[in-house]
MARSE-833569 format. One record per residue (C-alpha): residue number from 1; residue in one letter; chain; x, y, z. Coordinates in Angstrom, 1 decimal, always signed. Layout:
% residues N
[NUM; A; A; [X; Y; Z]]
...
***
This chain:
% residues 166
[1; M; A; [-1.6; +15.5; -5.0]]
[2; Q; A; [-3.8; +12.5; -5.2]]
[3; T; A; [-6.3; +11.3; -2.6]]
[4; K; A; [-5.3; +8.0; -1.2]]
[5; Y; A; [-7.4; +5.6; +0.8]]
[6; S; A; [-6.7; +3.0; +3.5]]
[7; F; A; [-7.7; -0.6; +3.3]]
[8; P; A; [-10.4; -2.3; +5.5]]
[9; A; A; [-9.3; -3.4; +9.0]]
[10; V; A; [-8.1; -6.9; +9.3]]
[11; A; A; [-9.1; -8.2; +12.8]]
[12; A; A; [-10.9; -11.1; +14.3]]
[13; A; A; [-13.1; -10.5; +17.3]]
[14; D; A; [-10.6; -12.3; +19.6]]
[15; A; A; [-7.7; -10.0; +18.6]]
[16; R; A; [-5.4; -9.2; +21.5]]
[17; L; A; [-3.0; -6.9; +19.6]]
[18; L; A; [-3.8; -4.2; +17.1]]
[19; I; A; [-1.1; -2.8; +14.9]]
[20; L; A; [-1.9; +0.6; +13.4]]
[21; G; A; [+0.0; +2.1; +10.5]]
[22; S; A; [-0.5; +5.5; +8.9]]
[23; L; A; [-1.7; +5.1; +5.3]]
[24; P; A; [-0.7; +2.6; +2.6]]
[25; G; A; [+2.2; +3.6; +0.3]]
[26; E; A; [+2.2; +3.6; -3.5]]
[27; Q; A; [+3.2; -0.1; -3.9]]
[28; S; A; [+0.7; -1.2; -1.3]]
[29; L; A; [-2.1; +0.7; -3.0]]
[30; A; A; [-1.2; -0.6; -6.4]]
[31; Q; A; [-1.2; -4.2; -5.2]]
[32; A; A; [-4.2; -3.7; -2.7]]
[33; Q; A; [-2.1; -5.3; +0.0]]
[34; Y; A; [-0.8; -4.0; +3.3]]
[35; Y; A; [+3.0; -3.5; +3.4]]
[36; A; A; [+3.5; -4.6; -0.2]]
[37; H; A; [+6.8; -2.8; -0.8]]
[38; P; A; [+9.5; -5.5; -0.8]]
[39; Q; A; [+11.9; -3.4; +1.4]]
[40; N; A; [+9.2; -2.7; +4.0]]
[41; A; A; [+10.2; -4.9; +6.9]]
[42; F; A; [+6.7; -5.3; +8.4]]
[43; W; A; [+6.1; -9.0; +7.4]]
[44; R; A; [+9.6; -9.9; +8.5]]
[45; L; A; [+9.3; -8.2; +11.8]]
[46; V; A; [+5.9; -9.6; +12.7]]
[47; G; A; [+7.0; -13.0; +11.5]]
[48; E; A; [+9.9; -12.9; +14.0]]
[49; V; A; [+7.5; -11.8; +16.8]]
[50; I; A; [+5.2; -14.8; +16.2]]
[51; G; A; [+7.8; -17.3; +15.0]]
[52; V; A; [+6.3; -17.7; +11.5]]
[53; D; A; [+8.0; -16.9; +8.2]]
[54; L; A; [+5.3; -14.6; +6.9]]
[55; V; A; [+7.5; -13.4; +4.0]]
[56; A; A; [+7.3; -16.9; +2.5]]
[57; Q; A; [+3.5; -16.9; +2.6]]
[58; D; A; [+1.2; -15.4; +0.0]]
[59; Y; A; [-0.9; -12.4; +1.1]]
[60; T; A; [-4.1; -14.3; +1.9]]
[61; N; A; [-2.2; -16.6; +4.2]]
[62; R; A; [-0.3; -13.8; +5.8]]
[63; L; A; [-3.6; -12.2; +6.9]]
[64; A; A; [-5.0; -15.5; +8.0]]
[65; T; A; [-1.9; -16.1; +10.1]]
[66; L; A; [-2.2; -12.7; +11.7]]
[67; R; A; [-5.8; -13.5; +12.7]]
[68; A; A; [-4.8; -16.9; +14.0]]
[69; H; A; [-2.2; -15.2; +16.2]]
[70; R; A; [-4.9; -12.7; +17.4]]
[71; I; A; [-3.3; -9.8; +15.7]]
[72; G; A; [-5.3; -7.0; +14.0]]
[73; L; A; [-4.1; -4.6; +11.4]]
[74; W; A; [-5.4; -1.2; +10.2]]
[75; D; A; [-4.3; +2.4; +9.5]]
[76; V; A; [-5.2; +5.5; +11.4]]
[77; V; A; [-5.7; +7.6; +8.3]]
[78; A; A; [-8.8; +6.7; +6.2]]
[79; S; A; [-8.0; +9.1; +3.4]]
[80; A; A; [-5.5; +11.9; +2.6]]
[81; S; A; [-4.0; +13.9; -0.2]]
[82; R; A; [-0.4; +12.7; -0.7]]
[83; S; A; [+2.1; +12.6; -3.5]]
[84; G; A; [+4.3; +9.6; -3.2]]
[85; S; A; [+4.5; +7.3; -0.2]]
[86; L; A; [+6.1; +9.4; +2.6]]
[87; D; A; [+4.0; +10.1; +5.7]]
[88; S; A; [+5.5; +13.7; +5.7]]
[89; Q; A; [+3.4; +14.3; +2.5]]
[90; I; A; [+0.0; +13.5; +4.1]]
[91; R; A; [-2.3; +16.4; +3.9]]
[92; D; A; [-6.0; +17.0; +4.5]]
[93; H; A; [-6.5; +13.6; +6.2]]
[94; T; A; [-9.6; +12.0; +7.5]]
[95; S; A; [-9.4; +9.4; +10.3]]
[96; N; A; [-10.5; +5.8; +10.4]]
[97; D; A; [-13.0; +4.9; +13.1]]
[98; I; A; [-10.5; +3.5; +15.5]]
[99; A; A; [-13.0; +3.8; +18.4]]
[100; G; A; [-15.6; +1.8; +16.4]]
[101; L; A; [-13.0; -1.0; +15.7]]
[102; L; A; [-11.9; -1.1; +19.4]]
[103; A; A; [-15.5; -1.6; +20.5]]
[104; S; A; [-15.6; -4.7; +18.3]]
[105; L; A; [-12.5; -6.2; +19.9]]
[106; P; A; [-13.4; -7.0; +23.6]]
[107; Q; A; [-10.2; -9.0; +24.2]]
[108; L; A; [-7.8; -6.3; +22.9]]
[109; S; A; [-5.0; -5.5; +25.4]]
[110; T; A; [-2.3; -3.8; +23.3]]
[111; I; A; [-2.3; -1.2; +20.5]]
[112; A; A; [+1.0; -0.7; +18.6]]
[113; F; A; [+1.7; +2.1; +16.3]]
[114; N; A; [+4.0; +1.4; +13.3]]
[115; G; A; [+5.9; +4.6; +13.1]]
[116; A; A; [+5.7; +8.2; +14.5]]
[117; T; A; [+3.0; +9.4; +12.2]]
[118; A; A; [+0.7; +6.6; +13.1]]
[119; A; A; [+1.4; +7.2; +16.8]]
[120; R; A; [+0.8; +11.0; +16.5]]
[121; H; A; [-2.6; +10.6; +14.7]]
[122; G; A; [-3.6; +7.5; +16.6]]
[123; L; A; [-3.0; +8.8; +20.1]]
[124; K; A; [-4.9; +11.9; +19.2]]
[125; Q; A; [-7.8; +9.8; +18.0]]
[126; L; A; [-7.7; +7.6; +21.1]]
[127; G; A; [-7.6; +10.4; +23.6]]
[128; D; A; [-8.5; +9.2; +27.1]]
[129; T; A; [-9.4; +5.7; +25.7]]
[130; A; A; [-5.6; +5.0; +25.3]]
[131; A; A; [-5.4; +4.5; +29.1]]
[132; K; A; [-7.4; +1.3; +28.7]]
[133; Y; A; [-4.6; -0.3; +26.6]]
[134; R; A; [-0.9; -1.0; +26.6]]
[135; I; A; [+0.4; +1.4; +24.0]]
[136; V; A; [+3.6; +0.5; +22.1]]
[137; Q; A; [+5.2; +3.0; +19.8]]
[138; L; A; [+7.3; +1.2; +17.3]]
[139; P; A; [+10.0; +2.3; +14.9]]
[140; S; A; [+8.5; +2.4; +11.4]]
[141; S; A; [+8.9; -0.8; +9.3]]
[142; S; A; [+9.2; +1.5; +6.2]]
[143; P; A; [+12.5; +1.5; +4.3]]
[144; A; A; [+12.3; +5.3; +4.6]]
[145; H; A; [+13.0; +4.9; +8.3]]
[146; T; A; [+16.7; +4.1; +8.2]]
[147; L; A; [+17.1; +2.6; +11.6]]
[148; A; A; [+19.0; -0.7; +11.4]]
[149; Y; A; [+16.8; -3.8; +11.1]]
[150; A; A; [+18.3; -5.3; +14.3]]
[151; Q; A; [+17.2; -2.1; +16.2]]
[152; K; A; [+13.7; -2.2; +14.7]]
[153; L; A; [+13.5; -5.9; +15.6]]
[154; Q; A; [+14.5; -5.3; +19.2]]
[155; A; A; [+11.6; -2.8; +19.6]]
[156; W; A; [+9.1; -5.0; +17.7]]
[157; L; A; [+9.8; -8.1; +19.8]]
[158; A; A; [+8.1; -6.3; +22.7]]
[159; L; A; [+4.8; -7.2; +21.0]]
[160; A; A; [+5.2; -10.9; +21.9]]
[161; D; A; [+4.1; -10.0; +25.4]]
[162; A; A; [+0.6; -9.1; +24.1]]
[163; L; A; [+0.0; -12.5; +22.5]]
[164; P; A; [-1.1; -15.7; +24.1]]
[165; P; A; [+1.4; -18.5; +24.2]]
[166; A; A; [+1.5; -20.6; +21.0]]
***
């Protein structure tokens, strides 16, 4: 098993919504981009939430668009041993400093977890701090989570409530 590392947080100080994943998969690590696997629905789902075609944008513009819509992005796992991309293979993990990031986001109102693994680790890290935020547990955007796209989208659309009107 190889040790894998997460990317830096993407969040402007005025973020209202923070989406936390678990740990980047193989394609994301190879491309040094969040959610780089073409079948991962993350960019499509968030694009539908904010009404912007993120899939059509290059990666730099995607991140800028998230910041402009007051959305932050990070992972709960800082590093872990894992073969492949499946969350079920995460071993010996260390956590990202979620509390430190939250302290830098005074307008944050909602924390969303992209998948069950992110929620399990993230809620443990947040502890009592979770009560200060609206917590949304989302079905994973990963192609390994075989829920139909329409069902994923229904859950993800709840994130729109956390964002200021366009």
